Every structure is written in C-alpha cells, then in structure tokens.
C-alpha positions in Angstrom: -12.3 25.3 -12.3 -8.6 26.0 -12.4 -6.5 25.6 -9.2 -3.0 26.9 -8.8 -0.4 24.2 -8.5 2.7 24.3 -6.3 5.7 21.9 -6.5 8.2 20.9 -3.9 11.6 20.1 -5.3 11.9 17.0 -3.0 12.9 13.5 -4.0 12.0 10.6 -1.6 14.7 8.0 -1.5 16.6 5.9 1.0 19.7 7.8 0.0 18.1 10.9 1.6 18.1 9.2 5.0 21.0 9.2 7.5 23.9 7.0 6.7 24.3 6.2 10.4 22.0 5.5 13.4 22.4 5.1 17.1 21.0 1.8 18.6 20.6 1.4 22.4 21.3 -2.1 23.7 21.6 -3.9 27.0 23.7 -7.0 27.2 24.7 -9.6 29.9 27.8 -11.8 29.8 28.6 -14.5 32.4 31.5 -13.7 34.6 34.5 -16.0 34.2 37.1 -16.5 37.0 40.0 -16.7 34.6 39.1 -13.6 32.6 40.1 -10.0 33.5 37.8 -7.1 33.8 39.1 -5.8 30.4 38.4 -9.2 28.8 34.9 -9.3 30.2 34.2 -5.8 29.0 35.4 -6.7 25.5 33.1 -9.6 25.4 30.2 -7.4 26.5 31.1 -4.8 23.8 31.3 -7.5 21.1 27.8 -8.8 22.1 26.5 -5.3 22.2 27.9 -4.5 18.7 26.3 -7.6 17.3 22.9 -6.8 18.9 23.0 -3.2 17.7 23.8 -4.3 14.1 20.9 -6.8 14.0 18.6 -4.2 15.5 19.5 -1.8 12.8 19.2 -4.5 10.1 15.6 -5.1 11.4 14.9 -1.4 11.2 16.3 -1.1 7.6 14.7 -4.1 5.8 11.2 -3.6 4.3 9.7 -6.7 6.0 10.2 -8.6 9.2 12.9 -11.0 10.2 11.8 -13.8 12.5 14.0 -14.9 15.4 15.7 -17.9 13.7 16.6 -15.9 10.6 17.8 -13.0 12.7 20.1 -15.4 14.7 21.6 -16.9 11.5 22.0 -13.5 9.9 23.6 -12.2 13.1 26.2 -15.0 13.0 27.0 -14.1 9.4 27.3 -10.4 10.0 29.5 -10.9 13.0 32.4 -11.9 10.7 32.6 -8.3 9.5 31.2 -6.5 12.5 33.9 -3.9 12.6 32.8 -2.6 9.2 29.5 -1.4 10.7 30.6 0.2 14.0 31.3 3.9 13.9 31.5 4.4 17.7 29.8 3.7 21.0 29.0 5.1 24.4 28.7 3.1 27.6 26.0 4.4 29.9 26.3 1.9 32.8 28.3 -1.2 33.7 27.7 -3.5 36.6 29.2 -6.7 37.9 26.5 -8.7 39.6 26.9 -12.1 41.2 27.3 -14.1 38.0 27.1 -11.5 35.2 28.4 -8.3 33.9 25.6 -6.1 32.7 26.3 -3.3 30.3 24.0 -0.6 28.8 25.4 1.2 25.8 24.6 3.1 22.7 26.2 2.0 19.4 26.6 4.1 16.3 25.9 1.8 13.3 26.9 2.6 9.7 23.5 2.2 8.1 24.8 2.8 4.6 27.4 0.0 4.8 24.9 -2.3 6.5 22.2 -1.7 3.9 24.7 -2.4 1.1 25.6 -5.8 2.7 22.0 -6.7 3.3 21.2 -6.0 -0.3 24.2 -8.1 -1.5 23.1 -11.0 0.8 19.5 -10.7 -0.6 18.1 -10.2 2.9 16.9 -6.7 2.0 14.8 -7.9 -0.9 13.3 -11.0 0.7 12.5 -9.8 4.2 8.8 -9.3 3.1 8.6 -12.7 1.4 11.0 -15.5 0.4 12.0 -15.9 -3.3 11.5 -19.3 -4.9 14.2 -21.0 -7.0 15.1 -24.4 -8.4 18.4 -25.9 -7.1 20.7 -28.4 -8.8 23.9 -29.7 -7.2 26.8 -32.0 -8.1 29.4 -33.3 -5.8 27.7 -32.0 -2.6 27.9 -34.0 0.6 25.6 -34.0 3.7 27.6 -31.2 5.3 27.3 -29.0 2.2 23.5 -29.5 2.3 23.4 -28.4 6.0 25.4 -25.3 5.0 23.0 -24.7 2.1 20.1 -24.6 4.4 21.7 -21.9 6.5 22.7 -19.9 3.3 19.1 -20.2 2.0 17.8 -18.8 5.3 20.1 -15.8 5.2 19.3 -15.0 1.6 15.6 -15.7 2.0 15.1 -18.2 -0.8 13.3 -21.6 -0.8 13.5 -24.5 -3.3 10.7 -24.9 -5.8 11.1 -27.1 -8.9 8.6 -24.9 -10.8 10.4 -21.6 -10.1 11.5 -19.3 -12.9 14.9 -18.9 -11.1 17.4 -21.7 -11.1 20.8 -22.2 -9.4 23.4 -24.9 -10.3 26.2 -25.6 -7.9 29.1 -28.0 -8.4 32.1 -29.0 -6.3 35.2 -28.8 -8.4 38.9 -29.7 -7.9 40.6 -28.6 -4.7 37.4 -28.3 -2.7 36.3 -25.2 -4.6 32.9 -24.6 -6.2 31.4 -23.3 -9.4 27.9 -22.1 -9.8 25.4 -20.3 -12.1 22.1 -18.5 -11.6 19.5 -18.0 -14.3 16.3 -16.1 -14.4 14.6 -15.2 -17.7 17.1 -12.7 -19.3 19.5 -12.8 -16.2 22.4 -15.1 -16.2 25.6 -15.2 -14.1 28.3 -17.7 -13.6 31.2 -17.8 -11.1 33.8 -20.3 -10.0 36.4 -20.6 -7.3 36.2 -20.1 -3.6 34.1 -22.0 -1.1 30.4 -22.8 -1.2 29.4 -19.6 0.7 31.5 -17.3 -1.4 30.0 -18.7 -4.7 26.5 -18.6 -3.2 26.6 -15.0 -2.2 28.3 -13.9 -5.4 25.5 -15.4 -7.4 22.7 -13.9 -5.4 24.4 -10.5 -5.1 24.5 -10.3 -8.9 20.9 -11.5 -9.1 19.5 -8.9 -6.8 21.5 -6.2 -8.4 19.6 -6.6 -11.7 16.8 -4.0 -12.4 14.7 -6.7 -13.9 14.6 -8.5 -10.6 14.2 -5.5 -8.4 11.3 -4.3 -10.5 9.5 -7.6 -10.0 9.8 -7.3 -6.2 8.7 -3.7 -5.9 5.3 -2.0 -6.5 4.8 1.3 -8.1 2.1 3.3 -6.2 0.3 6.6 -6.4 -0.7 8.1 -3.1 -3.5 10.7 -3.4 -4.4 12.8 -0.3 -6.8 15.6 0.6 -7.6 17.6 3.7 -4.3 19.4 4.3 -4.5 22.7 6.1 -1.3 24.3 4.7 1.5 23.5 2.3 3.8 23.4 5.3 1.8 20.4 6.6 2.3 18.7 3.3 6.0 19.3 3.5 6.2 17.9 7.0 4.4 14.8 5.8 6.8 14.6 2.9 9.7 14.5 5.3 7.9 11.9 7.3 7.6 9.7 4.3 11.3 9.9 3.8 11.8 8.5 7.3 9.6 5.5 6.6 12.5 3.5 5.3 10.8 0.1 5.8 7.7 1.2 3.8 9.0 3.6 1.2 11.9 2.7 -1.1 11.8 5.8 -3.2 9.4 8.4 -4.6 8.6 11.9 -5.5 5.8 14.4 -5.0 3.5 14.8 -8.0 1.5 17.9 -7.2 -0.2 20.1 -4.6 -3.5 21.6 -5.5 -4.7 24.6 -3.4 -8.3 23.4 -3.4 -11.0 24.9 -1.3 -11.6 24.2 1.6 -8.5 22.0 1.8 -5.3 21.2 0.0 -4.8 18.1 -2.1 -1.4 16.4 -2.7 -0.2 13.3 -4.5 3.0 11.2 -4.5 4.5 8.6 -6.8 6.0 5.9 -4.5 8.0 2.7 -4.8 7.6 0.1 -2.1 8.7 -3.4 -1.4 5.8 -3.8 1.1 2.7 -1.8 0.1 0.6 -3.5 2.7 2.8 -2.2 5.5 2.8 1.2 3.9 -1.0 1.3 3.8 -1.3 0.3 7.4 1.2 3.0 8.4 -0.8 5.6 6.5 -4.0 4.5 8.2 -2.4 5.1 11.6 -1.0 8.4 10.6 -3.2 10.4 8.3 -6.9 10.1 9.3 -6.1 11.3 12.9 -4.8 14.5 11.3 -7.9 15.0 9.2 -6.3 13.9 6.0 -7.9 11.2 3.7 -6.1 9.1 1.2 -6.3 6.5 -1.6 -3.5 4.3 -2.9 -3.5 3.1 -6.5 -1.2 0.4 -7.9 0.4 0.5 -11.3 -2.9 -0.7 -12.9 -4.8 2.2 -11.2 -6.7 -0.2 -8.9 -7.6 1.2 -5.5 -5.9 -0.9 -2.8 
C-alpha cells in the first residue's frame, strides 16, 4: 500500500538553540566589618555569576558533572567569568546577622560557554572519561599536582594501553612543550605554562572529526501513534530543546498511516542511554511508541 509522505524542512542541531539562558541563583556571603555595602554586594554578585555559569555548564554538557569536578571547573571558568555574563537582575537582597543573602537571575552567554567547554574537553567527556597514556620530562611534584586538576577538568585518565598519548616536557625558562597523538591525529605545541600547553593540545584533539565521531552515536528514531502532523512538529521542536541528549539530527519522513501517523528521525547523540530514558518518559504517555536503532541497525 502506498502512503503519502510529508517532509518538514527542519534541522535539529545545537546551533538552533538559544545562545543565551537565564539562570536563577541564591548566594550567601559572610558580612565583613571592614567591607562596605558596595563591596559586599560585589562579592555576592561574583559568587552568583560563578554559580550561574556552572549551572548553565551542567545544563549544556551531554553527561553529568560530579561535585568535585564541578568545583574544579568552576575555579577554572572564574578566570574568564566576564566573558559569559550578558546581564543580571537582583530580585532580593538581605543583610542578616552574619550574612548577605542575594537572590538574582543571571543571563549567561550559552554559545560562548559551550565553545569554552568544548575547547577544555569537558563537553565531550561529561558522559565518560577519555583514556590516554602520559609521558613527562622535567616535571616536579607541584607539576603533577597541577596535572591532576587539569585531567579532572578535561575529563581524562591515565591508561598505559590507551590509543591516545600525550608527551609533556619542561623546557628553558620554565616553559613547556607537548604533543598529542591518536591514530591519524597529531599536534605539537611549545611555549607557555603547563596549563596553556595542556589545553592547547586537548582543544586541538577534540576539534578533530575523527575523535568526535568516536564519541558520538548515530541513531535512527522510529515512532508511531501520532494524531496529527502538528503533534510531530511539536515533538520535533522538543527534540531540539533536549541539548544534553541530542547533539544534531534531522527528520527523515512522516507517513500518514491509518489509524495513526509514523515519523522517523536521524539523530546524533553523545549519550544515547540518557536520550532513550528521556523518550521513555515523554512518548508513551502521549500514546506514541518508538524504537531506537544504532548505526548497525540493532534495536537498543
């Protein structure tokens, strides 16, 4: 039997989502006798900005950031906090016995934050750490302590059997050189401090399509039970909003079957398990049934 087919000219991608987002935060800062009201408010604002940025980072990344990693990442992002703040609104401000309490809403530049999280590697490793082999020359105990924090931010752990390898060497003048290698990917950089060289190497690494392809899953979502094409369009818009679960995608077809409509999407996800759980919470309650297939056409 032949069924008419309709197409929506819609592309699912994170670029279709807003480039800014409002985050509501509540902060407390201890009162200090030698600080003016203005100084205390500025401290509360700084703390609120930092909290809003880490909340937005947790919303953006495909996986979950535990408390320790969030704290270390927050310290790192604070160095460029002004790059992420587009504006703010103070809802309430109180001076209690020992604290100033402030409730506010912060407008965070999601696009700028996403780009930084991608360069740091956090975006790609939030759903699971990446293994790599590490070699160092000239490093002292303080350097290794710093490396532990850098590894936590980027989301990598040392494994001598890993396909990815990083070589770091202290050179003249306290500067560093380094290289990263993974199959056909190779990058070398020198100069700057250890942190600068580290993030340069991993930013290059995670910008390579060969690496990103390894981290993502290509999926086909097939659904049936839609009442109208408008309902399909509404769900399509909802998929776009699921930034943690859907990296990109496109609608494949809509079949006007009887007694219900069928629709399918091609999706890319860093975390297909999260996506499947999200679909299970959303679709069956609306009378829509689905299957997800991976690149090898296996039902998940």
